[in-house]
Backbone as a printed PyTorch tensor [residue, N CA C, xyz], in Angstrom:
tensor([[[ 79.2970,  -3.2580, 178.4770],
         [ 78.2970,  -2.6960, 177.5850],
         [ 77.0650,  -2.3200, 178.4160]],

        [[ 76.6050,  -1.1440, 178.2340],
         [ 75.4380,  -0.6770, 178.9690],
         [ 74.1680,  -1.1930, 178.3090]],

        [[ 73.2820,  -1.7040, 179.1210],
         [ 72.0130,  -2.2300, 178.6130],
         [ 70.9080,  -1.2740, 178.9850]],

        [[ 70.0370,  -1.0570, 178.0610],
         [ 68.8470,  -0.2620, 178.3370],
         [ 67.6580,  -1.1820, 178.2680]],

        [[ 66.8900,  -1.2220, 179.3200],
         [ 65.6790,  -2.0230, 179.3310],
         [ 64.5480,  -1.1630, 178.8010]],

        [[ 63.7970,  -1.7290, 177.9180],
         [ 62.6740,  -1.0060, 177.3420],
         [ 61.4230,  -1.8400, 177.4970]],

        [[ 60.3130,  -1.1680, 177.5340],
         [ 59.0380,  -1.8520, 177.5870],
         [ 58.8640,  -2.6490, 176.2980]],

        [[ 58.4420,  -3.9000, 176.4110],
         [ 58.2870,  -4.7680, 175.2440],
         [ 56.8500,  -5.2480, 175.1440]],

        [[ 56.2790,  -5.1170, 173.9880],
         [ 54.9200,  -5.5870, 173.7610],
         [ 54.8790,  -7.0510, 173.3470]],

        [[ 56.0390,  -7.6210, 173.0450],
         [ 56.0440,  -8.9890, 172.5290],
         [ 56.4510, -10.0250, 173.5650]],

        [[ 56.7330,  -9.6270, 174.7750],
         [ 57.0820, -10.6150, 175.7710],
         [ 57.8300,  -9.9910, 176.9270]],

        [[ 58.0870, -10.7740, 177.9660],
         [ 58.7820, -10.2470, 179.1400],
         [ 60.2110,  -9.8400, 178.8100]],

        [[ 60.6640,  -8.7660, 179.4040],
         [ 61.9760,  -8.2090, 179.1110],
         [ 63.0960,  -9.0650, 179.7030]],

        [[ 62.9290,  -9.5840, 180.9020],
         [ 64.0090, -10.3170, 181.5660],
         [ 64.5310, -11.4920, 180.7270]],

        [[ 63.6660, -12.3650, 180.1880],
         [ 64.2010, -13.4380, 179.3300],
         [ 64.9110, -12.9010, 178.0810]],

        [[ 64.4480, -11.7730, 177.5680],
         [ 65.1130, -11.1820, 176.4020],
         [ 66.5250, -10.7260, 176.7630]],

        [[ 66.6890, -10.1270, 177.9420],
         [ 68.0030,  -9.6790, 178.3970],
         [ 68.8980, -10.8920, 178.6520]],

        [[ 68.3450, -11.9250, 179.2740],
         [ 69.1330, -13.1380, 179.5280],
         [ 69.6090, -13.7520, 178.2160]],

        [[ 68.7350, -13.8010, 177.2270],
         [ 69.1250, -14.3410, 175.9200],
         [ 70.1910, -13.4650, 175.2710]],

        [[ 70.0530, -12.1700, 175.3590],
         [ 71.0650, -11.2580, 174.7980],
         [ 72.4170, -11.4960, 175.4540]],

        [[ 72.4300, -11.6860, 176.7870],
         [ 73.6900, -11.9780, 177.4850],
         [ 74.2910, -13.3040, 177.0260]],

        [[ 73.4400, -14.2960, 176.8650],
         [ 73.8880, -15.6180, 176.3980],
         [ 74.5280, -15.5070, 175.0170]],

        [[ 73.8850, -14.7850, 174.1190],
         [ 74.4170, -14.6180, 172.7660],
         [ 75.7250, -13.8350, 172.7840]],

        [[ 75.7730, -12.8060, 173.5800],
         [ 76.9550, -11.9480, 173.6430],
         [ 78.1590, -12.6650, 174.2610]],

        [[ 77.9170, -13.5930, 175.1720],
         [ 79.0040, -14.2690, 175.8870],
         [ 79.7910, -15.2540, 175.0220]],

        [[ 79.2240, -15.6520, 173.8960],
         [ 79.8820, -16.6580, 173.0680],
         [ 79.4260, -18.0750, 173.3880]],

        [[ 78.6360, -18.2250, 174.4340],
         [ 78.1630, -19.5550, 174.8230],
         [ 77.2760, -20.1730, 173.7500]],

        [[ 76.5580, -19.3420, 173.0280],
         [ 75.6810, -19.8580, 171.9740],
         [ 76.4990, -20.5090, 170.8690]],

        [[ 77.5870, -19.8700, 170.4660],
         [ 78.4530, -20.4470, 169.4310],
         [ 79.0510, -21.7700, 169.8980]],

        [[ 79.4510, -21.8280, 171.1550],
         [ 79.9710, -23.0790, 171.7270],
         [ 78.9010, -24.1620, 171.6880]],

        [[ 77.6930, -23.7900, 172.0630],
         [ 76.5680, -24.7330, 172.0260],
         [ 76.3160, -25.2210, 170.5940]],

        [[ 76.3350, -24.3140, 169.6340],
         [ 76.1070, -24.7110, 168.2360],
         [ 77.1690, -25.6940, 167.7580]],

        [[ 78.4180, -25.4480, 168.0880],
         [ 79.4870, -26.3730, 167.6860],
         [ 79.2550, -27.7550, 168.2860]],

        [[ 78.8760, -27.8080, 169.5420],
         [ 78.6370, -29.0950, 170.2080],
         [ 77.4460, -29.8180, 169.5900]],

        [[ 76.3840, -29.1020, 169.3120],
         [ 75.1860, -29.7410, 168.7600],
         [ 75.4360, -30.2040, 167.3240]],

        [[ 76.2410, -29.4620, 166.5820],
         [ 76.6000, -29.8990, 165.2190],
         [ 77.3790, -31.2140, 165.2600]],

        [[ 78.3150, -31.3240, 166.2110],
         [ 79.0830, -32.5760, 166.3580],
         [ 78.1500, -33.7280, 166.7290]],

        [[ 77.2150, -33.4570, 167.6270],
         [ 76.2550, -34.4800, 168.0390],
         [ 75.4120, -34.9450, 166.8520]],

        [[ 74.8780, -33.9980, 166.0940],
         [ 74.0550, -34.3630, 164.9330],
         [ 74.8740, -35.1200, 163.8920]],

        [[ 76.1080, -34.6970, 163.6710],
         [ 76.9750, -35.3750, 162.7010],
         [ 77.2010, -36.8280, 163.1140]],

        [[ 77.4560, -37.0560, 164.4040],
         [ 77.6580, -38.4250, 164.9010],
         [ 76.3680, -39.2340, 164.7760]],

        [[ 75.2360, -38.6330, 165.1100],
         [ 73.9500, -39.3240, 164.9790],
         [ 73.6760, -39.7010, 163.5270]],

        [[ 73.9270, -38.7810, 162.6110],
         [ 73.6940, -39.0550, 161.1880],
         [ 74.5850, -40.1960, 160.7060]],

        [[ 75.8320, -40.2290, 161.1390],
         [ 76.7470, -41.3080, 160.7410],
         [ 76.2690, -42.6500, 161.2960]],

        [[ 75.8620, -42.6750, 162.5490],
         [ 75.3640, -43.9290, 163.1510],
         [ 74.0970, -44.4020, 162.4550]],

        [[ 73.1950, -43.4630, 162.1790],
         [ 71.9480, -43.8300, 161.5290],
         [ 72.2140, -44.3570, 160.1140]],

        [[ 73.1260, -43.7290, 159.4030],
         [ 73.4690, -44.1750, 158.0530],
         [ 74.0250, -45.5990, 158.0880]],

        [[ 74.8790, -45.9030, 159.0470],
         [ 75.4210, -47.2660, 159.1640],
         [ 74.3140, -48.2770, 159.4390]],

        [[ 73.3770, -47.9260, 160.3250],
         [ 72.2650, -48.8320, 160.6270],
         [ 71.3910, -49.0460, 159.3980]],

        [[ 71.1990, -48.0200, 158.6050],
         [ 70.3950, -48.1240, 157.3760],
         [ 71.0970, -49.0430, 156.3840]],

        [[ 72.3900, -48.8240, 156.2090],
         [ 73.1500, -49.6160, 155.2320],
         [ 73.1300, -51.1060, 155.5400]],

        [[ 73.0320, -51.4610, 156.8100],
         [ 73.0470, -52.8780, 157.1670],
         [ 71.6590, -53.4820, 157.3390]],

        [[ 70.6080, -52.6610, 157.3580],
         [ 69.2730, -53.1810, 157.6660],
         [ 68.2380, -53.0270, 156.5620]],

        [[ 68.3890, -52.0420, 155.7250],
         [ 67.3700, -51.7600, 154.7160],
         [ 67.6150, -52.5810, 153.4470]],

        [[ 66.5880, -52.6830, 152.5980],
         [ 66.7350, -53.4770, 151.3730],
         [ 67.8620, -52.9630, 150.4720]],

        [[ 68.4440, -53.8840, 149.7220],
         [ 69.4450, -53.5060, 148.7250],
         [ 68.8200, -52.5000, 147.7730]],

        [[ 69.5940, -51.5470, 147.3570],
         [ 69.0830, -50.5220, 146.4490],
         [ 68.5550, -49.2900, 147.1610]],

        [[ 68.5100, -49.3170, 148.4950],
         [ 68.0810, -48.1380, 149.2490],
         [ 69.1570, -47.0690, 149.1200]],

        [[ 68.7350, -45.8690, 148.7750],
         [ 69.6610, -44.7400, 148.6390],
         [ 69.4210, -43.7800, 149.7990]],

        [[ 70.5100, -43.2970, 150.3790],
         [ 70.4320, -42.3670, 151.5000],
         [ 71.0650, -41.0540, 151.0670]],

        [[ 70.3360, -39.9740, 151.2320],
         [ 70.9230, -38.6680, 150.9710],
         [ 70.7020, -37.7890, 152.1850]],

        [[ 71.6000, -36.8730, 152.3460],
         [ 71.5330, -35.9780, 153.4860],
         [ 71.4580, -34.5580, 152.9770]],

        [[ 70.3050, -33.9350, 153.1580],
         [ 70.2020, -32.5330, 152.7510],
         [ 71.2530, -31.6940, 153.4770]],

        [[ 71.6890, -30.6200, 152.8480],
         [ 72.6960, -29.7530, 153.4630],
         [ 72.1500, -29.1710, 154.7580]],

        [[ 72.9160, -29.3270, 155.8150],
         [ 72.4930, -28.8220, 157.1150],
         [ 71.4370, -29.7140, 157.7370]],

        [[ 71.0500, -29.3830, 158.9170],
         [ 69.9750, -30.1110, 159.5740],
         [ 70.4060, -31.4420, 160.1530]],

        [[ 69.4120, -32.2280, 160.5030],
         [ 69.6650, -33.5090, 161.1580],
         [ 68.6960, -34.5690, 160.6570]],

        [[ 68.4110, -34.5570, 159.3680],
         [ 67.4900, -35.5240, 158.7740],
         [ 68.1760, -36.2420, 157.6210]],

        [[ 67.7250, -37.4790, 157.3920],
         [ 68.1740, -38.2510, 156.2410],
         [ 66.9660, -38.5360, 155.3630]],

        [[ 67.1670, -38.4930, 154.0660],
         [ 66.1340, -38.7990, 153.0910],
         [ 66.4960, -40.1460, 152.4770]],

        [[ 65.5650, -41.0870, 152.5540],
         [ 65.8070, -42.4230, 152.0130],
         [ 64.9150, -42.6570, 150.8120]],

        [[ 65.5110, -43.1810, 149.7670],
         [ 64.7500, -43.6390, 148.6080],
         [ 64.8830, -45.1520, 148.5820]],

        [[ 63.7540, -45.8200, 148.8080],
         [ 63.7370, -47.2790, 148.8410],
         [ 63.3790, -47.8080, 147.4510]],

        [[ 63.5550, -49.1100, 147.2270],
         [ 63.1300, -49.6810, 145.9410],
         [ 61.6660, -49.3290, 145.6570]],

        [[ 61.3320, -49.1570, 144.3950],
         [ 60.0060, -48.6670, 143.9840],
         [ 58.8280, -49.4380, 144.5830]],

        [[ 58.9910, -50.7200, 144.8210],
         [ 57.8650, -51.5320, 145.3200],
         [ 57.5480, -51.2840, 146.7920]],

        [[ 58.3920, -50.5700, 147.4900],
         [ 58.1310, -50.2670, 148.9030],
         [ 57.2440, -49.0250, 148.9750]],

        [[ 56.1530, -49.1400, 149.7030],
         [ 55.2270, -48.0230, 149.8950],
         [ 55.4530, -47.4820, 151.3030]],

        [[ 55.9860, -46.2760, 151.4010],
         [ 56.3420, -45.7420, 152.7140],
         [ 55.1170, -45.4360, 153.5750]],

        [[ 53.9560, -45.2250, 152.9660],
         [ 52.7400, -44.9910, 153.7550],
         [ 52.3110, -46.2870, 154.4540]],

        [[ 52.3650, -47.4070, 153.7350],
         [ 52.0690, -48.7070, 154.3400],
         [ 53.1210, -49.0270, 155.4050]],

        [[ 54.3730, -48.7540, 155.0700],
         [ 55.4660, -48.9770, 156.0170],
         [ 55.2620, -48.1290, 157.2760]],

        [[ 54.8000, -46.9110, 157.1050],
         [ 54.5270, -46.0300, 158.2330],
         [ 53.4960, -46.6470, 159.1780]],

        [[ 52.4020, -47.1450, 158.6040],
         [ 51.3470, -47.7530, 159.4280],
         [ 51.8810, -48.9570, 160.2040]],

        [[ 52.6680, -49.8000, 159.5310],
         [ 53.2350, -50.9810, 160.1860],
         [ 54.2400, -50.5850, 161.2700]],

        [[ 55.0480, -49.5770, 160.9780],
         [ 56.0710, -49.1430, 161.9370],
         [ 55.4290, -48.4900, 163.1550]],

        [[ 54.3830, -47.7270, 162.9300],
         [ 53.7130, -47.0530, 164.0370],
         [ 53.1600, -48.0520, 165.0550]],

        [[ 52.6850, -49.1960, 164.5460],
         [ 52.2080, -50.2570, 165.4490],
         [ 53.3230, -50.7700, 166.3520]],

        [[ 54.5560, -50.6230, 165.9130],
         [ 55.7210, -51.0840, 166.6890],
         [ 56.3670, -49.9380, 167.4720]],

        [[ 55.7300, -48.7620, 167.4470],
         [ 56.2570, -47.6120, 168.1760],
         [ 57.3530, -46.8610, 167.4560]],

        [[ 57.4380, -47.0490, 166.1420],
         [ 58.4680, -46.3910, 165.3300],
         [ 57.7850, -45.3430, 164.4690]],

        [[ 58.3170, -44.1420, 164.4920],
         [ 57.7080, -43.0570, 163.7280],
         [ 58.7360, -42.4330, 162.7860]],

        [[ 58.2950, -42.0800, 161.5990],
         [ 59.1110, -41.3840, 160.6030],
         [ 58.1510, -40.6160, 159.7040]],

        [[ 58.6830, -39.8540, 158.7860],
         [ 57.8450, -39.0920, 157.8580],
         [ 57.8180, -39.8050, 156.5060]],

        [[ 56.6470, -40.3190, 156.0950],
         [ 56.5540, -40.9460, 154.7760],
         [ 56.7880, -39.8970, 153.6820]],

        [[ 57.3780, -40.3260, 152.5970],
         [ 57.7630, -39.3950, 151.5400],
         [ 56.6280, -38.6300, 150.9010]],

        [[ 55.4410, -39.2290, 150.8390],
         [ 54.3470, -38.5550, 150.1350],
         [ 53.8550, -37.2930, 150.8480]],

        [[ 54.1920, -37.1200, 152.1280],
         [ 53.7670, -35.8970, 152.8120],
         [ 54.5580, -34.6770, 152.3340]],

        [[ 55.5990, -34.8990, 151.5610],
         [ 56.4140, -33.8050, 151.0390],
         [ 56.0490, -33.4430, 149.6060]],

        [[ 54.9200, -33.9320, 149.1400],
         [ 54.4970, -33.6700, 147.7690],
         [ 52.9820, -33.5240, 147.7040]],

        [[ 52.5270, -32.4650, 147.0590],
         [ 51.0810, -32.2640, 146.8760],
         [ 50.5010, -33.2990, 145.9160]],

        [[ 51.3300, -33.8550, 145.0510],
         [ 50.8550, -34.8300, 144.0560],
         [ 51.0850, -36.2710, 144.5080]],

        [[ 51.4210, -36.4600, 145.7900],
         [ 51.6130, -37.7860, 146.3940],
         [ 52.7750, -38.5640, 145.7610]],

        [[ 53.7560, -37.8200, 145.2650],
         [ 54.9700, -38.4640, 144.7620],
         [ 55.7860, -38.9460, 145.9510]],

        [[ 56.8710, -39.5790, 145.6940],
         [ 57.8150, -40.0530, 146.7130],
         [ 57.2260, -41.1190, 147.6250]],

        [[ 56.3110, -41.9390, 147.0920],
         [ 55.6940, -43.0000, 147.8970],
         [ 56.7330, -44.0140, 148.3600]],

        [[ 57.8480, -44.1310, 147.6650],
         [ 58.8890, -45.0790, 148.0650],
         [ 60.0190, -44.4030, 148.8470]],

        [[ 59.7480, -43.2050, 149.3380],
         [ 60.7640, -42.4580, 150.0790],
         [ 60.2990, -42.1830, 151.5050]],

        [[ 61.2520, -41.8480, 152.3610],
         [ 60.9100, -41.4520, 153.7240],
         [ 62.0170, -40.5870, 154.2920]],

        [[ 61.6560, -39.8590, 155.3510],
         [ 62.6310, -39.0090, 156.0290],
         [ 62.7670, -39.4700, 157.4690]],

        [[ 64.0100, -39.6300, 157.9080],
         [ 64.3150, -40.0010, 159.2870],
         [ 65.0290, -38.8420, 159.9740]],

        [[ 64.6840, -38.6050, 161.2090],
         [ 65.3140, -37.5450, 161.9870],
         [ 66.3820, -38.1370, 162.9020]],

        [[ 67.5300, -37.5000, 162.9170],
         [ 68.6160, -37.8940, 163.8170],
         [ 68.8080, -36.8250, 164.8860]],

        [[ 67.7450, -36.1340, 165.2310],
         [ 67.8260, -35.0210, 166.1640],
         [ 67.7120, -35.4000, 167.6200]],

        [[ 67.5690, -36.6720, 167.9200],
         [ 67.4980, -37.1250, 169.3090],
         [ 68.8250, -37.7550, 169.7030]],

        [[ 69.1000, -37.7850, 170.9850],
         [ 70.3210, -38.4340, 171.4530],
         [ 70.3140, -39.8940, 171.0160]],

        [[ 71.3930, -40.3320, 170.3970],
         [ 71.4850, -41.6960, 169.8860],
         [ 71.5620, -42.6670, 171.0530]],

        [[ 70.7850, -43.7370, 170.9520],
         [ 70.8260, -44.7710, 171.9870],
         [ 70.4230, -46.1020, 171.3610]],

        [[ 70.4640, -47.1620, 172.1510],
         [ 70.1420, -48.5030, 171.6400],
         [ 68.7100, -48.5940, 171.1330]],

        [[ 67.8140, -47.8870, 171.7810],
         [ 66.3970, -47.9140, 171.3750],
         [ 66.2200, -47.3260, 169.9770]],

        [[ 66.8780, -46.2110, 169.7090],
         [ 66.7690, -45.5970, 168.3800],
         [ 67.4450, -46.4790, 167.3400]],

        [[ 68.6200, -46.9770, 167.6590],
         [ 69.3040, -47.8680, 166.7090],
         [ 68.4440, -49.0930, 166.4130]],

        [[ 67.8490, -49.6730, 167.4470],
         [ 66.9700, -50.8230, 167.2500],
         [ 65.7670, -50.4780, 166.3960]],

        [[ 65.2200, -49.2840, 166.5960],
         [ 64.0770, -48.8460, 165.7870],
         [ 64.4300, -48.6880, 164.3170]],

        [[ 65.6080, -48.1400, 164.0350],
         [ 66.0580, -47.9980, 162.6390],
         [ 66.2370, -49.3790, 162.0170]],

        [[ 66.8530, -50.2860, 162.7470],
         [ 67.0670, -51.6450, 162.2290],
         [ 65.7340, -52.3760, 162.0190]],

        [[ 64.8180, -52.1970, 162.9540],
         [ 63.5110, -52.8300, 162.8210],
         [ 62.7420, -52.2420, 161.6310]],

        [[ 62.8610, -50.9490, 161.4170],
         [ 62.2240, -50.3170, 160.2660],
         [ 62.7820, -50.8940, 158.9700]],

        [[ 64.0920, -51.0900, 158.9320],
         [ 64.7060, -51.7120, 157.7590],
         [ 64.1810, -53.1170, 157.5220]],

        [[ 63.9840, -53.8770, 158.5980],
         [ 63.4480, -55.2400, 158.4650],
         [ 62.0050, -55.2080, 157.9550]],

        [[ 61.2140, -54.2330, 158.4380],
         [ 59.8370, -54.1020, 157.9400],
         [ 59.8220, -53.7770, 156.4510]],

        [[ 60.7560, -52.9460, 156.0130],
         [ 60.8660, -52.6350, 154.5920],
         [ 61.2710, -53.8820, 153.7960]],

        [[ 62.1780, -54.6690, 154.3450],
         [ 62.6020, -55.9160, 153.6980],
         [ 61.4000, -56.8560, 153.5420]],

        [[ 60.5920, -56.9730, 154.6020],
         [ 59.4230, -57.8580, 154.5700],
         [ 58.4240, -57.3670, 153.5250]],

        [[ 58.1790, -56.0690, 153.4950],
         [ 57.2430, -55.5210, 152.5070],
         [ 57.7260, -55.8040, 151.0840]],

        [[ 59.0000, -55.6780, 150.8590],
         [ 59.5630, -55.9140, 149.5250],
         [ 59.4480, -57.3770, 149.1280]],

        [[ 59.5010, -58.2840, 150.1060],
         [ 59.4470, -59.7160, 149.8200],
         [ 58.0170, -60.1980, 149.5180]],

        [[ 57.0170, -59.4230, 149.8500],
         [ 55.6240, -59.8490, 149.6240],
         [ 55.2780, -59.8970, 148.1620]]])
């Protein structure tokens, strides 16, 4: 296929040509398949850690596509308070109320499974579940 290089006002041409070659070669589709498998495995591992560590009654849903899990914890758990406690331990997640202008979903949170799964992440998920258990027991 003949390529024509044109002057571009939105960025350097060489990276654009390299990206076009990458897309045309099929390597991008191969990469997408691999990353989908990785995310699927991460989501399954994270779900198992949640099921064994979080309070009874915690519901886990997975939006279509992506690499995030949405957790609905028992009503007495405040994810904003949980966020502050978890952050002190080096654990970060998105509290549910940031997804609502009316501050709904205070007992919900979103976890990302977009990083390579390792013992540190698994430990963080389990520790987060224990913090939620402690908050519920108060």
